[in-house]
C-alpha positions in Angstrom: 29.9 -40.5 24.4 31.2 -38.2 21.6 28.4 -38.4 19.7 25.9 -37.7 23.1 28.0 -34.4 23.2 27.8 -33.0 19.6 24.3 -33.6 19.2 23.4 -32.0 22.6 25.3 -28.9 21.1 24.1 -29.0 17.8 20.8 -29.4 19.6 20.7 -26.4 21.5 22.7 -24.0 19.5 19.5 -24.8 16.9 17.4 -23.8 19.4 19.2 -20.4 20.3 19.0 -19.9 16.7 15.6 -20.6 16.3 14.5 -17.9 19.6 16.8 -15.3 17.7 14.7 -15.2 14.4 12.3 -12.6 14.7 8.6 -12.9 13.7 7.8 -11.9 10.1 5.7 -8.9 9.3 4.3 -7.6 5.8 6.3 -5.4 4.5 3.8 -2.9 4.3 4.0 1.0 5.7 4.2 1.8 9.3 0.6 2.8 10.5 -0.4 6.9 10.4 -3.3 8.1 11.4 -5.3 9.5 8.2 -4.8 13.0 7.2 -8.0 15.0 8.0 -9.9 16.8 5.2 -10.1 19.7 3.9 -12.6 21.7 5.0 -15.5 21.3 2.2 -13.7 18.9 0.6 -16.2 15.8 1.6 -19.1 16.7 0.0 -22.8 16.7 2.7 -25.8 14.5 2.1 -26.5 10.8 0.9 -24.5 10.9 -2.3 -20.3 11.5 -3.1 -20.7 14.4 -5.3 -18.8 13.4 -8.6 -15.5 14.6 -9.2 -12.0 14.2 -8.8 -10.6 13.3 -5.7 -6.6 13.7 -4.8 -5.4 11.4 -2.2 -2.6 12.4 0.1 0.9 11.8 -0.6 2.2 8.5 0.7 5.9 8.9 1.7 7.4 4.7 1.4 10.6 3.5 1.7 11.7 4.3 -2.0 9.7 7.5 -2.6 6.1 8.9 -2.3 3.2 7.9 -3.9 -0.2 9.4 -4.4 -2.9 9.3 -6.8 -6.1 10.8 -7.5 -9.5 8.7 -7.9 -12.9 10.2 -10.0 -15.8 9.1 -8.6 -19.3 9.6 -10.6 -22.7 8.1 -9.6 -20.6 7.0 -6.2 -18.5 4.4 -7.6 -14.8 4.5 -8.8 -14.5 5.1 -12.6 -10.7 6.1 -13.3 -7.6 6.6 -10.9 -4.8 9.0 -12.2 -1.1 8.1 -10.7 0.5 11.9 -9.9 3.6 10.4 -8.2 5.1 6.7 -8.0 9.2 6.2 -6.8 11.0 6.9 -9.8 14.4 7.6 -8.2 16.3 4.8 -10.7 15.8 2.8 -13.1 14.5 0.0 -10.9 12.3 2.0 -9.4 10.5 3.3 -12.7 10.3 -1.0 -13.8 8.6 -1.5 -10.4 6.1 1.1 -10.9 5.5 0.5 -14.8 5.0 -3.1 -13.9 2.6 -2.6 -10.4 0.5 0.4 -10.7 -1.5 -0.6 -14.2 -2.8 -3.5 -12.3 -3.4 -1.9 -9.0 -5.0 0.6 -11.4 -7.3 -2.4 -13.2 -8.0 -4.3 -9.5 -9.1 -1.1 -8.0 -11.3 0.0 -10.8 -13.4 -3.8 -11.2 -14.0 -3.6 -7.4 -14.2 0.1 -7.3 -12.5 0.7 -4.3 -9.0 0.4 -2.5 -9.6 -3.4 -1.0 -7.3 -4.6 -3.3 -4.5 -7.0 -3.3 -0.4 -5.8 -3.3 1.5 -6.6 -6.8 4.1 -9.4 -5.8 7.6 -7.6 -5.7 6.4 -3.9 -5.2 5.2 -4.0 -1.8 5.6 -0.5 -0.7 4.5 1.0 -4.0 1.7 -1.3 -3.4 0.4 -0.2 -0.1 1.7 3.4 -0.7 -0.5 3.4 -3.5 -3.5 1.2 -1.3 -3.2 4.3 1.1 -3.6 7.4 -1.3 -6.3 6.0 -3.1 -7.8 5.3 0.6 -7.8 8.8 1.4 -9.0 10.0 -2.2 -12.1 8.1 -1.7 -12.9 9.0 1.9 -12.7 12.8 0.8 -15.1 11.9 -2.1 -17.2 10.0 0.7 -17.0 7.1 -0.9 
């Protein structure tokens, strides 16, 4: 009889514990409306103008991320990182590890459709959003 009561109580406690868990959500950034492009920043016509376009600064939990994208012939050819989280040594370490990988991948696919770097979710999400805003301004 004790065994049945103990089993029932522990099963009930386990069910309550499982139901109280929250579903996992990716460690991205809250969705925000894209910043409007300033007048004249988007090229007119069918082909994007060559040049360097600055992406929107994207605030993250650990600091702001901002990049500039260089476009030639309608293709992303370079990414310059303007701002990354750097308030402490750990932020600097993560940025030093993640940013070159993000840049390399962005240049290999010529866009912002890239994967986040493991261990740098917030920096990756900010980088991708800022890069996409720069490419939007370029008309790519």
